N, CA, C and O of each residue as an XYZ file, in Angstrom:
348
protein
N      -2.549      1.920      3.184
C      -1.880      0.493      3.383
C      -0.317      1.083      3.107
O       0.105      2.115      2.584
N       0.324     -0.097      3.723
C       2.020      0.411      3.278
C       2.559     -0.898      2.940
O       1.869     -1.917      2.926
N       3.894     -0.853      2.647
C       4.695     -1.927      2.101
C       5.715     -2.469      3.248
O       6.646     -1.667      3.328
N       5.798     -3.042      3.734
C       7.104     -3.743      4.845
C       7.334     -5.120      5.030
O       6.467     -5.982      5.171
N       8.614     -5.283      5.021
C       9.345     -6.623      5.197
C       8.603     -7.707      6.767
O       8.701     -8.914      6.985
N       8.004     -6.757      7.460
C       7.764     -7.294      8.534
C       6.541     -8.222      8.760
O       5.544     -8.002      9.447
N       6.824     -9.207      8.089
C       5.193    -10.315      8.230
C       4.568    -10.036      9.388
O       3.377     -9.723      9.380
N       5.330    -10.117     10.605
C       4.444    -10.390     11.854
C       3.825     -9.159     11.951
O       2.697     -9.218     12.442
N       4.210     -8.077     11.638
C       3.590     -6.961     12.045
C       2.474     -6.748     10.750
O       1.352     -6.560     11.220
N       2.479     -6.736      9.793
C       1.624     -6.723      8.295
C       0.809     -7.927      8.200
O      -0.216     -7.782      7.534
N       1.005     -9.043      8.685
C       0.429    -10.712      8.311
C       0.795    -10.549      6.600
O       1.345     -9.666      5.942
N       0.159    -11.939      6.254
C       0.996    -12.266      5.226
C      -0.624    -12.218      4.068
O      -0.626    -12.914      3.053
N      -1.382    -11.674      4.285
C      -2.348    -11.352      3.145
C      -1.914    -11.276      1.880
O      -2.430    -11.912      0.962
N      -0.963    -10.512      1.755
C      -0.494    -10.119      0.630
C       1.021     -9.880      0.335
O       1.536     -8.773      0.492
N       1.678    -10.928     -0.081
C       3.166    -10.765     -0.290
C       3.680    -10.605     -1.999
O       3.376    -11.218     -3.022
N       4.727     -9.306     -1.660
C       5.337     -9.129     -3.080
C       6.660     -9.404     -2.691
O       7.053     -9.346     -1.526
N       7.398     -9.727     -3.738
C       8.813    -10.238     -3.976
C       9.348     -9.245     -5.012
O       8.821     -8.546     -5.877
N      10.963     -9.516     -4.467
C      11.936     -8.847     -5.532
C      11.603     -9.098     -6.730
O      11.078    -10.187     -6.961
N      11.817     -8.185     -7.768
C      11.620     -8.090     -8.991
C      10.220     -7.618     -9.471
O      10.116     -7.095    -10.581
N       8.835     -7.835     -8.435
C       7.776     -7.004     -8.462
C       7.437     -5.922     -8.811
O       6.519     -5.564     -9.549
N       8.651     -5.041     -7.941
C       8.710     -3.763     -8.339
C      10.282     -3.243     -8.377
O      10.983     -3.821     -7.546
N      10.768     -2.541     -8.955
C      12.121     -1.931     -8.399
C      12.455     -1.362     -7.136
O      13.589     -1.379     -6.657
N      11.513     -0.889     -6.639
C      11.705     -0.849     -5.256
C      11.923     -1.805     -3.999
O      12.572     -1.506     -2.996
N      11.188     -3.142     -4.262
C      11.052     -3.853     -3.604
C      12.490     -5.120     -3.758
O      12.808     -5.875     -4.677
N      12.937     -4.928     -2.720
C      14.333     -5.857     -2.535
C      14.357     -7.123     -1.905
O      15.298     -7.908     -2.028
N      13.423     -7.321     -1.285
C      13.199     -8.438     -0.705
C      11.805     -8.791     -0.478
O      10.991     -7.914     -0.766
N      11.193    -10.308      0.149
C       9.850    -10.363      0.285
C       9.646     -9.152      1.216
O      10.426     -8.651      2.026
N       8.391     -8.817      0.880
C       7.155     -7.461      1.187
C       6.084     -7.804      1.816
O       5.738     -8.961      1.578
N       5.431     -7.231      2.530
C       3.929     -7.658      2.459
C       3.056     -6.390      2.912
O       3.388     -5.565      3.763
N       2.139     -6.404      2.335
C       1.079     -5.422      2.261
C       0.449     -5.270      3.890
O      -0.081     -6.216      4.473
N       0.599     -4.069      4.414
C      -0.263     -3.773      5.752
C      -1.595     -2.979      5.735
O      -1.910     -1.796      5.869
N      -2.219     -4.121      5.516
C      -3.852     -3.599      5.398
C      -4.079     -2.647      6.580
O      -4.674     -1.576      6.459
N      -3.624     -3.053      7.596
C      -4.240     -2.241      9.142
C      -3.543     -0.940      9.027
O      -3.602     -0.186      9.998
N      -2.856     -0.555      7.916
C      -2.037      1.104      7.972
C      -3.175      1.866      6.986
O      -3.254      3.092      6.899
N      -4.030      0.935      6.269
C      -4.881      2.092      4.784
C      -5.532      3.118      6.012
O      -5.785      3.046      7.214
N      -5.630      4.114      4.901
C      -6.432      5.602      5.621
C      -7.170      5.934      4.158
O      -6.946      5.716      2.967
N      -8.334      6.692      5.093
C      -9.299      7.362      4.066
C      -8.272      8.512      3.499
O      -7.586      9.210      4.246
N      -8.270      8.590      2.307
C      -7.589     10.434      2.310
C      -8.563     11.600      1.575
O      -9.109     11.573      0.472
N      -8.565     12.452      2.438
C      -9.675     13.230      2.222
C      -9.077     14.268      1.603
O      -7.906     14.408      1.956
N      -9.536     15.196      0.651
C      -9.249     16.330      0.138
C      -7.951     16.987      0.528
O      -6.927     17.123     -0.142
N      -8.256     17.415      1.927
C      -7.399     18.007      2.703
C      -5.840     17.523      3.214
O      -4.808     18.158      3.434
N      -6.209     16.026      3.292
C      -5.113     15.464      3.414
C      -4.398     15.189      2.302
O      -3.216     15.136      2.640
N      -4.544     14.943      0.894
C      -4.568     14.970     -0.210
C      -3.286     16.014     -0.709
O      -2.224     15.774     -1.284
N      -3.818     17.105     -0.279
C      -3.206     18.346     -0.633
C      -2.119     18.216      0.465
O      -0.969     18.148      0.031
N      -2.271     18.171      1.745
C      -0.998     17.689      2.500
C      -0.254     17.085      2.028
O       0.825     17.666      2.146
N      -0.106     15.788      1.287
C       0.515     14.834      1.313
C       1.232     15.620     -0.367
O       2.458     15.720     -0.396
N       0.661     15.975     -1.273
C       1.206     16.988     -2.343
C       2.106     17.922     -1.752
O       3.059     18.309     -2.429
N       1.936     18.367     -0.520
C       2.811     19.581     -0.454
C       4.086     18.804      0.128
O       5.266     19.044     -0.129
N       3.659     17.990      0.827
C       5.303     17.090      1.429
C       6.225     16.620      0.429
O       7.453     16.575      0.511
N       5.183     16.140     -0.907
C       6.274     15.721     -1.706
C       6.969     16.579     -2.739
O       8.067     16.450     -3.281
N       5.990     17.521     -2.862
C       7.068     18.989     -3.156
C       7.899     19.254     -2.652
O       8.922     19.538     -3.275
N       7.851     19.285     -1.336
C       9.011     19.748     -0.421
C      10.025     18.616     -0.243
O      10.993     18.751      0.506
N       9.820     17.627     -0.860
C      10.827     16.674     -0.739
C      10.752     15.716      0.438
O      11.580     14.810      0.526
N       9.784     15.877      1.358
C       9.953     15.119      2.481
C       8.908     13.662      2.245
O       8.662     12.816      3.104
N       8.600     13.680      1.363
C       8.105     12.116      0.630
C       8.625     12.091     -0.421
O       8.598     13.078     -1.156
N       9.273     10.876     -0.784
C       9.446     10.368     -2.337
C       8.922      9.838     -2.782
O       8.773      8.739     -2.249
N       8.285     10.030     -3.903
C       7.377      8.956     -4.808
C       8.696      7.913     -5.674
O       9.885      8.193     -5.825
N       7.842      6.515     -6.183
C       8.553      6.085     -7.020
C       7.293      5.586     -8.017
O       6.092      5.857     -8.018
N       8.321      4.539     -9.050
C       7.537      4.127     -9.884
C       6.356      3.644     -9.992
O       6.076      3.006     -8.976
N       5.438      3.651    -10.839
C       3.970      3.242    -10.336
C       4.207      1.735    -10.812
O       4.809      1.384    -11.827
N       3.620      0.952     -9.887
C       3.543     -0.642    -10.007
C       2.820     -1.272    -10.708
O       1.690     -0.789    -10.778
N       2.988     -2.204    -11.298
C       2.195     -2.718    -12.794
C       0.632     -3.113    -12.078
O       0.292     -3.507    -10.962
N       0.060     -2.853    -13.077
C      -1.763     -3.443    -12.708
C      -1.859     -4.675    -12.318
O      -2.712     -5.016    -11.499
N      -0.927     -5.578    -12.894
C      -1.282     -6.760    -11.930
C      -1.057     -7.119    -10.516
O      -1.703     -7.935     -9.859
N      -0.043     -6.392    -10.129
C      -0.016     -6.193     -8.937
C      -0.880     -5.654     -7.922
O      -1.099     -6.257     -6.871
N      -1.621     -3.984     -8.345
C      -2.489     -3.558     -8.146
C      -3.849     -4.426     -8.048
O      -4.812     -4.038     -7.386
N      -3.835     -5.410     -8.635
C      -5.104     -6.430     -9.010
C      -5.257     -7.175     -7.681
O      -6.277     -7.249     -6.995
N      -3.940     -7.763     -7.422
C      -3.272     -8.931     -6.489
C      -3.594     -7.950     -4.965
O      -4.224     -8.451     -4.034
N      -3.148     -6.765     -4.921
C      -3.435     -6.104     -3.831
C      -4.674     -5.752     -3.256
O      -4.983     -5.675     -2.067
N      -5.537     -5.489     -4.584
C      -7.057     -5.120     -4.132
C      -7.842     -6.681     -3.631
O      -8.524     -6.908     -2.632
N      -7.586     -7.247     -4.329
C      -7.845     -8.601     -3.981
C      -7.872     -9.305     -2.994
O      -8.657    -10.226     -2.772
N      -6.878     -8.858     -2.226
C      -6.153     -9.388     -1.065
C      -6.846     -8.890      0.295
O      -7.203     -9.488      1.310
N      -6.897     -7.182     -0.218
C      -7.485     -6.766      0.553
C      -9.493     -6.627      0.710
O     -10.155     -5.880      1.430
N      -9.841     -7.443     -0.062
C     -11.326     -7.456     -0.028
C     -11.226     -8.537      1.056
O     -12.272     -8.396      1.688
N     -10.516     -9.563      1.625
C     -10.556    -10.775      2.422
C      -9.939    -10.434      3.567
O     -10.151    -11.115      4.571
N      -9.181     -9.465      3.608
C      -8.269     -9.338      4.431
C      -8.935     -8.762      5.969
O      -9.536     -7.695      6.100
N      -8.689     -9.641      6.929
C      -9.336     -9.030      8.045
C      -8.842     -7.655      8.898
O      -9.379     -6.985      9.780
N      -7.763     -7.587      8.305
C      -7.338     -5.996      8.818
C      -7.486     -4.902      8.076
O      -7.366     -3.760      8.520
N      -7.682     -5.116      7.223
C      -8.668     -4.186      6.112
C      -9.695     -3.551      6.470
O     -10.755     -4.169      6.368
N      -9.748     -2.095      7.016
C     -11.283     -1.926      7.255
C     -12.240     -2.030      5.835
O     -11.953     -1.547      4.740
N     -13.683     -2.947      6.262
C     -14.636     -3.016      5.625
C     -15.305     -1.759      4.797
O     -15.735     -1.799      3.644
N     -15.272     -0.364      5.905
C     -15.607      0.898      4.938
C     -14.992      1.214      3.887
O     -15.579      1.799      2.976
N     -13.624      0.868      3.813
C     -12.796      1.294      2.821
C     -12.866      0.464      1.451
O     -12.496      0.925      0.371
N     -13.414     -0.882      1.650
C     -14.038     -1.475      0.580
C     -14.313     -1.084     -0.450
O     -14.240     -1.778     -1.464
N     -14.735      0.260     -0.424
C     -15.792      0.741     -1.475
C     -14.596      1.362     -2.252
O     -14.735      1.368     -3.475
N     -13.463      1.876     -1.760
C     -12.482      2.232     -2.549
C     -11.896      1.405     -3.884
O     -11.440      1.901     -4.914
N     -12.045      0.044     -3.556
C     -11.128     -0.779     -4.442
C     -12.232     -0.906     -5.564
O     -11.993     -1.531     -6.597
C-alpha cells in the first residue's frame, strides 16, 4: 500500500487528513491496489535501501489510524484478498 493525494488513482476507501500524521499535509488516500507481499529477500533489500538513504522513513503512525487502514483494507475491492491474512 502507499499513500497518495490522487483519489482517482487510489480510490477513496481510506482517507487520511492533515494532522493524522506529521507527513500528511493534505487529504490523502491509501492506495490498496499497490499493496505487495514482502518476502524476506525483499525486506532485506528494503533495509539496505533505507541504510543507503535511498528510502526515507517517517515516524510511526498512531494505532487508531493503523486500525482504520486495516479495516478499510478488509472491504476494499483493490486490496488483494490473499493479503488480508497479514492484517
